C-alpha positions in Angstrom: 0.0 0.0 0.0 1.2 3.5 -0.8 2.6 5.4 2.2 0.2 8.3 1.5 -2.7 6.1 2.8 -1.2 6.2 6.4 -1.9 9.7 7.8 -1.8 10.1 11.6 -4.5 12.2 13.1 -3.3 15.7 13.9 -3.6 17.5 17.2 -4.9 21.0 17.9 -4.9 22.7 21.3 -5.3 26.1 22.9 -2.8 27.3 25.5 -3.8 30.3 27.6 -1.2 32.9 28.5 -2.9 35.7 30.4 -5.4 37.2 28.1 -4.1 35.4 25.1 -5.0 32.0 23.7 -2.3 30.5 21.5 -3.2 27.8 19.1 -0.8 24.8 18.9 -1.3 22.5 16.0 0.8 19.4 15.2 0.4 17.5 12.0 2.1 15.0 9.7 3.0 15.7 6.0 4.9 13.5 3.5 5.6 16.1 0.9 8.0 17.5 0.0 9.6 15.3 2.6 8.1 13.3 5.6 7.9 15.4 8.8 6.0 16.3 11.9 5.3 20.1 12.2 4.0 21.9 15.2 2.7 25.4 14.4 2.1 28.0 17.2 -0.2 30.9 16.2 -2.1 33.7 17.7 -5.3 34.9 16.0 -4.2 33.4 12.7 -0.7 34.9 12.9 2.0 32.2 12.8 4.5 32.8 15.6 6.7 29.8 15.4 7.1 26.4 13.7 9.0 23.4 15.1 9.7 20.6 12.7 10.9 17.0 13.1 12.0 15.3 9.9 11.3 11.6 9.5 13.5 9.2 7.6 10.7 8.0 5.3 6.9 8.2 4.8 4.7 6.0 6.9 4.2 2.7 5.2 2.3 0.5 7.7 -0.4 0.7 10.4 2.2 -0.2 13.1 4.4 2.6 11.9 1.5 5.0 11.9 0.7 4.2 15.5 4.4 4.8 16.4 4.4 8.1 14.7 1.2 9.1 16.4 2.9 8.5 19.8 5.8 10.7 18.7 3.4 13.3 17.5 1.6 13.3 20.8 4.9 13.7 22.7 6.0 16.6 20.5 2.7 18.3 20.8 2.5 18.1 24.6 6.1 19.0 25.2 5.7 22.2 23.2 2.5 23.0 25.1 4.4 22.5 28.3 7.2 24.8 27.3 4.8 27.6 26.2 3.0 27.3 29.6 6.1 27.4 31.7 8.5 29.6 29.7 7.9 33.2 30.6 10.3 34.3 27.9 8.2 32.9 25.1 7.3 35.8 22.9 3.7 36.5 21.9 2.2 38.2 18.9 1.4 41.2 21.0 5.0 41.8 22.1 6.8 44.5 20.2 10.0 42.3 20.3 8.3 39.0 19.3 8.9 39.0 15.6 12.7 39.6 15.6 13.1 37.2 18.5 11.3 34.4 16.7 13.1 35.0 13.5 16.4 34.8 15.3 15.4 31.6 17.1 14.4 30.0 13.8 17.6 31.0 12.1 19.8 29.6 14.9 17.9 26.5 15.7 14.9 25.8 13.5 13.8 22.3 14.6 14.9 21.6 18.1 14.0 24.7 20.2 11.9 22.7 22.7 13.5 19.3 22.8 14.7 17.0 25.6 18.0 16.7 23.9 18.6 20.4 24.0 18.1 20.3 27.7 20.5 17.4 28.1 23.1 19.3 26.0 22.9 22.2 28.5 24.6 20.0 31.2 28.3 20.9 31.3 30.5 18.3 29.6 27.9 16.7 27.4 29.6 15.9 24.1 27.2 14.1 21.7 23.7 12.6 21.8 22.9 9.6 19.5 19.2 8.9 18.9 17.7 5.4 18.6 14.2 3.9 18.4 13.0 1.5 21.0 14.2 -1.5 18.9 17.8 -0.3 19.0 18.0 1.2 15.5 19.8 4.5 15.1 17.5 7.3 13.8 20.2 10.0 13.6 23.0 10.5 11.1 26.0 9.6 13.4 25.5 5.9 13.7 28.9 5.1 12.1 30.7 7.5 14.4 29.2 5.8 17.5 30.0 2.3 16.2 33.6 3.3 15.7 33.9 4.8 19.1 32.0 2.1 21.0 32.4 -1.0 18.8 31.7 -3.6 21.6 28.7 -1.8 22.9 27.2 -1.3 19.4 27.2 -5.1 18.9 25.0 -5.5 22.0 22.7 -2.6 21.8 19.5 -4.6 21.8 20.5 -6.4 25.0 21.6 -3.2 26.6 18.4 -1.2 25.9 16.3 -4.1 27.5 17.5 -2.6 30.8 14.5 -0.4 30.3 11.5 -2.8 30.0 8.7 -2.4 27.5 5.5 -1.0 29.0 2.7 -3.6 28.6 -0.2 -2.4 26.5 1.7 0.6 24.9 3.2 0.0 21.5 7.0 0.5 21.4 7.2 2.4 24.7 9.7 1.7 27.4 10.1 2.8 31.0 12.0 6.1 31.4 15.4 6.3 33.1 19.1 6.8 32.9 21.8 4.0 33.0 25.5 4.6 33.4 27.3 2.5 30.7 30.8 3.9 31.3 31.3 6.4 34.1 31.9 9.9 32.9 32.0 8.6 29.3 28.7 7.0 28.1 25.1 7.0 29.4 22.0 5.4 28.1 18.8 7.4 28.4 15.2 6.1 27.8 12.7 8.8 27.1 9.8 6.4 26.7 9.4 6.3 23.0 13.0 7.0 22.1 16.5 6.0 23.4 19.6 8.1 23.5 23.3 7.4 24.0 24.9 10.4 25.6 28.7 10.8 25.5 30.6 12.9 28.1 33.8 14.9 28.2 34.0 16.0 31.8 34.0 19.7 32.2 34.2 20.0 36.0 34.6 18.0 39.2 31.1 18.7 40.6 28.7 17.2 38.1 27.3 13.7 38.8 26.1 12.9 35.3 23.7 10.1 36.0 21.9 12.3 38.5 22.1 15.4 36.3 20.6 13.7 33.2 17.9 12.0 35.3 16.9 15.4 36.8 16.6 16.9 33.3 14.5 13.9 32.2 12.2 14.1 35.3 11.7 17.9 35.0 11.0 17.7 31.3 8.1 15.3 31.8 6.7 17.1 34.8 6.0 20.0 32.5 3.9 18.0 30.1 
């Protein structure tokens, strides 16, 4: 069946900020390339767009369900950021348009991501993304496999540290696991897995605790 037959249901919500009601809409599109896009608007004026590119169009019912879970996560994480970030510019702010344009230019697709928050921890070097079956979804799989050849051969066994949640498709329990102290950590975000590499920047940071705090705080906002 052609991938265009599998279209996840989009999400639309209103987020109130004082007297304003911002519309948040997340939808899937397969042209000109497959992606999930969340649009934030106020009275029809687009304030911001956050885009997550997908590797290929949806081609099966199972894949559609997985993408719907990712879409839900993206939608609610952005709603949480809008609600809790007092610096988020609105359409009524005189400085909003330049601020948003600058943000889009510097970082168009990952302004509100969990990985951005992890990267803010001193000493975080790289983050490699995987799906819950242990397949790399980013572009740096070869780099990781060269640096961690033994671990890369046993990824599926390693990610099973975080058990699958019964009744939820392709979702794992959330948590952080120290693979190699001050060098490599495994992070489960529920519907995605990350390998986080470290180059220690100070003597104070306890990386397992720091990453876990970021993970916990992130999901408290949703």
